[in-house]
BAFI-3210 file (N, C-alpha, C; in Angstrom, 3 decimals, decimal comma, padded with zeros to 6 digits):
// residues 165
n [1|2|3|4|5|6|7|8|9|10|11|12|13|14|15|16|17|18|19|20|21|22|23|24|25|26|27|28|29|30|31|32|33|34|35|36|37|38|39|40|41|42|43|44|45|46|47|48|49|50|51|52|53|54|55|56|57|58|59|60|61|62|63|64|65|66|67|68|69|70|71|72|73|74|75|76|77|78|79|80|81|82|83|84|85|86|87|88|89|90|91|92|93|94|95|96|97|98|99|100|101|102|103|104|105|106|107|108|109|110|111|112|113|114|115|116|117|118|119|120|121|122|123|124|125|126|127|128|129|130|131|132|133|134|135|136|137|138|139|140|141|142|143|144|145|146|147|148|149|150|151|152|153|154|155|156|157|158|159|160|161|162|163|164|165]
n.u [014,285|013,854|014,441|012,684|012,284|014,509|016,696|019,294|021,816|024,656|027,644|029,619|032,909|033,607|034,957|034,188|032,497|033,089|031,693|031,338|029,693|027,406|024,026|020,877|017,775|015,251|011,874|010,328|011,462|011,038|008,235|007,800|008,803|006,929|004,675|005,406|005,575|002,910|001,699|002,899|001,732|-000,977|-000,854|-000,011|-002,275|-004,208|-003,129|-003,198|-005,968|-006,788|-005,528|-006,902|-009,493|-009,034|-008,427|-010,910|-012,452|-011,191|-011,746|-014,519|-014,749|-013,685|-015,627|-017,770|-016,901|-016,981|-019,686|-020,971|-020,548|-018,410|-016,783|-014,030|-013,881|-012,932|-009,997|-009,544|-010,816|-009,273|-006,809|-007,542|-008,141|-005,639|-004,335|-005,685|-004,678|-002,000|-002,331|-003,355|-001,180|000,522|-000,933|-000,709|002,001|002,089|000,488|002,160|004,251|002,859|002,426|004,941|006,601|009,488|011,199|010,656|011,788|010,417|007,508|007,584|008,938|007,026|005,005|006,277|006,524|003,817|002,972|004,538|003,611|001,012|001,548|002,440|000,066|-001,587|-000,157|-000,367|-003,102|-003,284|-001,764|-003,385|-005,560|-004,460|-003,336|-000,779|002,426|003,774|006,568|007,249|005,431|006,166|008,789|008,376|006,958|008,960|010,742|009,199|008,985|011,677|012,076|010,395|011,793|014,214|013,258|012,208|014,572|015,856|014,096|014,531|017,249|017,104|015,467|017,073|019,284|018,107|017,507|020,011|020,726]
n.v [-001,757|-003,935|-003,274|-004,459|-003,712|-003,047|-003,305|-004,058|-005,905|-005,525|-007,126|-007,139|-005,784|-005,523|-003,630|-000,297|000,003|-002,541|-005,295|-007,904|-009,787|-008,280|-008,675|-009,229|-008,949|-011,345|-011,387|-012,983|-012,877|-010,212|-010,207|-011,945|-010,401|-008,302|-009,789|-010,686|-008,232|-007,427|-009,471|-008,910|-006,408|-007,199|-008,837|-006,929|-005,271|-007,020|-007,489|-004,877|-004,397|-006,347|-005,409|-002,992|-003,966|-005,287|-003,036|-001,773|-003,639|-003,532|-000,871|-000,997|-002,605|-000,830|001,187|-000,304|-000,840|001,778|002,495|000,612|001,605|001,210|000,994|001,245|001,953|004,112|004,184|001,690|002,109|004,214|002,892|000,971|002,647|003,773|001,490|001,081|003,291|002,457|000,231|001,504|003,098|001,100|000,230|002,468|002,380|000,046|000,886|002,876|001,300|000,094|002,220|002,605|004,277|005,755|003,878|004,534|005,072|006,433|005,958|003,589|004,388|006,152|004,284|002,820|004,782|005,368|002,832|002,536|004,646|003,784|001,491|002,709|003,954|001,709|000,468|002,416|002,227|-000,410|-000,145|001,639|000,020|-001,752|-004,104|-004,781|-004,837|-001,974|-001,191|-002,805|-001,868|000,868|000,561|-000,662|001,403|003,327|002,100|002,085|004,878|005,521|004,185|005,714|008,163|007,380|006,622|009,063|010,524|009,028|009,581|012,339|012,302|010,841|012,513|014,759|013,752|013,084|015,615|016,615|015,278]
n.w [-099,727|-102,408|-105,781|-108,257|-110,797|-112,123|-114,912|-115,484|-113,895|-112,018|-111,426|-108,495|-108,204|-110,817|-113,494|-114,662|-117,720|-118,606|-120,242|-119,565|-117,087|-116,869|-116,859|-118,367|-116,787|-116,769|-118,064|-116,473|-113,931|-113,327|-113,339|-111,203|-109,149|-109,134|-108,416|-105,817|-104,525|-104,715|-103,176|-100,725|-100,210|-099,953|-097,669|-095,776|-095,790|-094,748|-092,189|-091,142|-091,179|-089,333|-087,028|-086,667|-086,221|-083,786|-082,228|-082,289|-080,898|-078,368|-077,782|-077,619|-075,326|-073,477|-073,496|-072,554|-069,934|-069,027|-069,312|-067,675|-065,001|-062,357|-059,176|-059,767|-062,464|-064,012|-063,916|-065,200|-067,665|-068,647|-068,910|-070,823|-073,000|-073,494|-074,319|-076,723|-078,092|-078,367|-080,029|-082,311|-083,070|-083,919|-086,146|-087,771|-088,361|-089,898|-092,040|-093,016|-094,002|-096,049|-097,757|-098,573|-097,128|-095,610|-093,140|-089,728|-086,463|-084,570|-084,147|-082,641|-080,400|-079,382|-078,826|-076,818|-074,810|-074,299|-073,437|-071,137|-069,539|-069,255|-067,745|-065,390|-064,553|-064,145|-062,101|-060,088|-059,636|-058,683|-056,379|-054,932|-054,468|-052,843|-053,831|-054,354|-052,763|-051,100|-051,497|-053,692|-055,645|-055,859|-056,740|-059,254|-060,521|-060,551|-062,305|-064,656|-065,014|-065,438|-067,850|-069,480|-069,428|-070,688|-073,228|-074,131|-074,258|-076,259|-078,378|-078,649|-079,427|-081,857|-083,452|-083,531|-084,871|-087,339|-088,326|-088,960|-091,219]
ca.u [013,360|014,491|013,821|012,601|012,091|015,830|016,933|020,671|022,409|026,094|028,368|030,609|034,291|033,811|035,350|033,222|032,678|033,208|030,420|031,252|029,102|026,151|023,008|019,514|016,799|014,189|010,530|009,792|011,951|010,319|006,861|007,844|008,964|005,626|003,801|005,775|005,199|001,460|001,413|003,308|000,675|-002,179|-000,604|-000,025|-003,667|-004,876|-002,606|-003,717|-007,396|-006,898|-005,142|-007,992|-010,589|-008,658|-008,581|-012,347|-012,900|-010,682|-012,497|-015,835|-014,602|-013,491|-016,925|-018,580|-016,466|-017,420|-021,148|-021,287|-019,671|-018,150|-015,904|-012,720|-014,033|-012,153|-008,628|-009,583|-011,149|-008,080|-005,846|-008,024|-007,998|-004,209|-004,042|-006,179|-003,669|-000,847|-002,714|-003,483|000,174|001,002|-001,599|-000,104|003,292|001,798|000,051|003,360|004,933|002,039|002,644|006,381|007,278|010,755|011,034|010,964|011,791|009,581|006,264|007,868|009,254|005,738|004,338|006,954|006,163|002,415|002,890|005,121|002,674|-000,096|002,032|002,440|-001,323|-002,058|000,505|-000,998|-004,399|-003,058|-001,328|-004,519|-006,424|-003,601|-003,116|000,663|003,168|004,180|007,912|007,218|004,716|006,982|009,932|007,916|006,653|010,251|011,279|008,425|009,367|013,011|011,891|009,853|012,895|015,142|012,612|012,145|015,937|016,066|013,325|015,268|018,462|016,775|015,004|018,233|020,096|017,386|017,595|021,338|020,908]
ca.v [-002,449|-004,380|-002,741|-005,536|-003,135|-002,807|-004,135|-004,546|-006,224|-005,446|-007,885|-006,309|-006,063|-005,327|-002,279|000,416|-000,197|-003,963|-005,916|-009,187|-009,662|-007,546|-009,603|-008,730|-009,699|-011,859|-010,927|-013,824|-012,347|-008,962|-010,569|-012,506|-009,260|-007,629|-010,697|-010,647|-006,914|-007,477|-010,323|-008,135|-005,414|-007,892|-009,245|-005,716|-004,828|-007,944|-007,211|-003,578|-004,572|-007,103|-004,507|-002,035|-004,716|-005,454|-001,735|-001,540|-004,515|-002,959|000,356|-001,438|-003,031|000,377|001,838|-001,167|-000,540|003,130|002,492|-000,162|002,274|000,590|001,769|001,505|001,948|005,165|003,733|000,611|002,709|004,944|001,887|000,400|003,648|003,875|000,293|001,361|004,177|001,634|-000,564|002,384|003,460|-000,041|000,226|003,548|001,898|-000,896|001,698|003,510|000,285|-000,117|003,374|002,609|005,373|005,377|003,354|005,479|004,502|007,264|005,350|002,589|005,139|006,607|003,115|002,518|005,803|005,156|001,587|002,769|005,480|002,868|000,669|003,549|004,116|000,440|000,235|003,313|001,656|-001,593|000,339|002,210|-001,097|-002,572|-005,412|-005,027|-004,268|-000,594|-001,098|-003,418|-000,952|002,063|000,135|-000,829|002,725|003,958|001,483|002,632|006,283|005,507|003,802|006,897|009,122|006,847|006,695|010,476|010,866|008,400|010,356|013,587|012,021|010,452|013,678|015,633|013,094|013,190|016,994|016,883|014,562]
ca.w [-100,584|-103,637|-106,981|-109,220|-112,113|-112,718|-116,085|-115,499|-112,600|-112,189|-110,424|-107,822|-108,548|-112,252|-113,853|-115,491|-119,149|-118,936|-120,571|-118,886|-115,760|-116,933|-117,322|-118,465|-116,008|-117,623|-117,746|-115,398|-112,651|-113,112|-112,981|-109,852|-108,244|-109,026|-107,670|-104,399|-104,026|-104,579|-102,015|-099,550|-099,972|-099,473|-096,282|-094,949|-095,671|-093,817|-090,841|-090,704|-090,894|-088,082|-085,940|-086,459|-085,592|-082,378|-081,573|-082,121|-079,807|-077,114|-077,547|-077,153|-073,936|-072,663|-073,345|-071,690|-068,563|-068,672|-069,189|-066,465|-064,048|-061,060|-058,301|-060,367|-063,918|-064,674|-064,209|-066,184|-068,955|-069,080|-069,339|-072,088|-074,062|-073,823|-075,093|-078,079|-078,708|-078,737|-081,193|-083,472|-083,506|-084,705|-087,455|-088,573|-088,850|-090,977|-093,184|-093,559|-094,804|-097,236|-098,627|-098,880|-096,442|-094,996|-091,783|-088,664|-085,122|-083,698|-083,664|-081,622|-079,185|-078,858|-078,256|-075,556|-073,818|-073,929|-072,662|-069,814|-068,781|-068,921|-066,634|-064,185|-064,119|-063,604|-060,810|-059,124|-059,304|-057,845|-055,063|-054,207|-054,073|-051,973|-054,457|-054,336|-051,648|-051,371|-052,087|-055,014|-056,530|-056,088|-057,562|-060,634|-061,066|-060,828|-063,522|-065,779|-065,191|-066,040|-069,254|-070,170|-069,608|-071,688|-074,541|-074,522|-074,659|-077,571|-079,351|-078,855|-080,194|-083,234|-084,218|-083,741|-085,906|-088,618|-088,803|-089,485|-092,493]
c.u [014,073|013,723|013,842|012,423|013,424|016,054|018,349|021,146|023,909|026,750|029,421|032,011|034,590|034,156|034,259|033,541|032,812|031,841|030,241|030,676|027,822|025,123|021,662|018,613|015,688|012,850|009,922|010,233|011,234|008,878|006,807|007,996|007,661|004,648|004,104|005,437|003,693|001,069|001,777|002,246|-000,585|-002,009|-000,620|-001,447|-004,417|-004,423|-003,174|-005,202|-007,594|-006,545|-006,270|-009,199|-010,284|-008,800|-010,054|-012,906|-012,454|-011,428|-013,904|-015,796|-014,420|-014,819|-017,864|-018,212|-016,997|-018,935|-021,584|-020,410|-019,625|-017,158|-014,592|-012,783|-013,132|-010,703|-008,591|-009,863|-009,958|-007,021|-006,248|-007,849|-006,533|-003,765|-004,525|-005,205|-002,447|-001,155|-002,799|-002,125|000,791|000,360|-001,048|001,242|003,088|001,340|001,229|004,154|004,179|002,232|004,115|007,094|008,558|010,497|011,454|010,864|010,806|008,272|006,496|008,283|007,974|005,006|004,954|006,597|004,727|002,279|003,453|004,212|001,463|000,307|002,052|001,014|-001,882|-001,443|-000,064|-002,348|-004,230|-002,580|-002,503|-005,496|-005,707|-003,448|-001,640|001,266|003,695|005,544|007,953|006,547|005,536|008,191|009,513|007,565|007,935|010,882|010,542|008,813|010,748|012,928|011,348|010,964|013,879|014,536|012,491|013,531|016,260|015,327|014,044|016,493|018,155|016,280|016,144|019,126|019,430|017,478|018,949|021,583|020,507]
c.v [-002,764|-003,809|-003,820|-005,003|-002,887|-003,774|-004,703|-004,802|-006,263|-006,244|-006,997|-006,727|-005,873|-003,863|-001,630|000,157|-001,652|-004,528|-007,239|-008,972|-008,856|-008,456|-008,899|-009,595|-010,143|-011,286|-011,723|-013,307|-011,044|-009,234|-011,141|-011,386|-008,510|-008,477|-010,640|-009,300|-006,864|-008,309|-009,620|-007,103|-006,060|-008,293|-008,033|-005,195|-005,706|-007,675|-005,898|-003,681|-005,320|-006,229|-003,524|-002,723|-004,925|-004,153|-001,435|-002,397|-003,956|-001,675|000,028|-001,885|-001,831|001,087|001,014|-000,935|000,816|003,176|001,753|000,331|001,522|001,464|002,159|001,503|002,959|004,740|002,612|001,168|003,480|003,983|001,282|001,384|003,831|002,650|000,456|002,293|003,391|000,838|000,312|002,882|002,334|-000,065|001,334|003,128|000,923|-000,135|002,417|002,545|000,047|001,002|003,569|003,815|004,855|004,927|004,402|004,765|005,221|006,614|004,322|003,245|005,658|005,457|002,766|003,504|005,586|003,907|001,781|003,622|004,649|001,977|001,439|003,690|002,838|000,174|001,154|002,769|000,449|-001,204|000,879|001,132|-002,060|-003,996|-005,781|-004,353|-002,893|-000,516|-001,707|-002,476|000,278|001,725|-000,014|000,507|003,487|003,398|002,012|004,086|006,389|005,144|004,979|007,899|008,658|006,960|008,138|010,949|010,264|009,152|011,658|013,354|011,628|011,634|014,644|015,070|013,227|014,588|017,299|016,196|015,367]
c.w [-101,891|-104,816|-108,044|-110,640|-112,834|-113,868|-116,124|-114,084|-112,812|-111,077|-109,798|-108,242|-110,021|-112,495|-114,704|-116,958|-119,549|-119,197|-119,839|-117,484|-115,741|-117,579|-117,382|-117,593|-116,937|-117,181|-116,604|-114,033|-112,322|-112,698|-111,567|-108,826|-108,045|-108,204|-106,168|-103,777|-103,783|-103,361|-100,711|-099,193|-099,413|-098,005|-095,352|-094,750|-094,679|-092,384|-090,310|-090,360|-089,574|-086,884|-085,633|-085,823|-084,109|-081,600|-081,324|-080,989|-078,453|-076,768|-077,050|-075,702|-073,008|-072,446|-072,465|-070,225|-068,110|-068,455|-067,933|-065,319|-062,728|-060,317|-058,985|-061,890|-064,610|-064,909|-065,255|-067,578|-069,511|-069,605|-070,679|-073,240|-074,464|-074,625|-076,532|-078,807|-079,177|-079,996|-082,443|-083,962|-084,334|-086,081|-088,346|-089,143|-090,012|-092,223|-093,841|-094,422|-096,106|-098,252|-098,997|-098,290|-095,816|-093,561|-090,771|-087,325|-084,202|-083,259|-082,562|-080,309|-078,542|-078,176|-076,901|-074,456|-073,349|-073,053|-071,254|-068,944|-068,368|-067,733|-065,323|-063,651|-063,505|-062,235|-059,740|-058,675|-058,379|-056,455|-054,261|-053,749|-053,140|-052,500|-054,492|-053,116|-052,054|-052,055|-053,489|-056,026|-056,868|-056,967|-059,019|-061,274|-061,381|-062,095|-064,748|-066,056|-065,833|-067,518|-070,056|-070,433|-070,686|-073,089|-075,032|-074,965|-076,034|-078,660|-079,674|-079,729|-081,638|-084,051|-084,474|-084,849|-087,272|-089,179|-089,418|-090,814|-093,655]
res [m|i|d|f|q|a|r|n|v|r|l|s|g|m|e|k|g|e|k|r|g|t|y|e|l|s|g|a|i|s|a|a|g|r|l|f|t|w|l|d|d|i|i|l|i|i|v|c|a|a|i|i|v|l|a|a|i|a|l|g|e|a|f|t|d|f|i|n|f|r|e|h|s|i|p|h|t|t|s|d|l|m|f|v|l|i|i|m|e|l|s|r|q|v|l|g|q|l|h|r|e|q|f|s|l|n|p|f|l|f|i|g|v|i|a|s|i|r|g|i|l|i|m|q|m|r|l|s|l|e|e|v|e|w|t|q|g|i|t|q|m|g|i|y|a|t|i|v|l|i|l|v|l|c|y|y|l|t|t|k|t|e|k|t|r]
***
C-alpha cells in the first residue's frame, strides 16, 4: 500500500545527506491520496455488501430447497450451503482489505478446498442419479480429491513458512 502521508520522496541512486533530489510533496498530492484511499474504502464496502446480499440470496434458495423437500433436496441444500461458505470467505477477504490487514493466501486455499469438496458432492449426486457415466464421474472426483490434497499441502507449506518469519 502506498503511504500518501509521507512528506519527503527520495530519488534512488542519491547518496545520504545529499539535498538534491529530495522534494516536498504538495498538499494537493496528499489530499489526492486521502481521496483515493476514501474511494477505495467505499468501493470495498459496496463489494462486500453485494457479496453478503448474494450469500443471503443463496442461503434463501437453500432453505427453499430444504422446506420444499424433494427426493434429492439434501444434496442440493448441502451444495448450496457450501456455496454460501465460499461467498462468505470472499467477503471476509474483502473486509480484511478494508481493515488494511496483511494479504493472506489462506482464505483462497480454504475457498478452493470447499469448492473442490462441493464438486465431489455434486459429482456423487450425479453418479447416484446416473446423470454421468461411471468412469467420467470417478475421474472427476479423483481430480477434485487431488486438488484438495494439493491445496492442503499448499496450506501446510504457507503456514510453515509464515511461522519461520
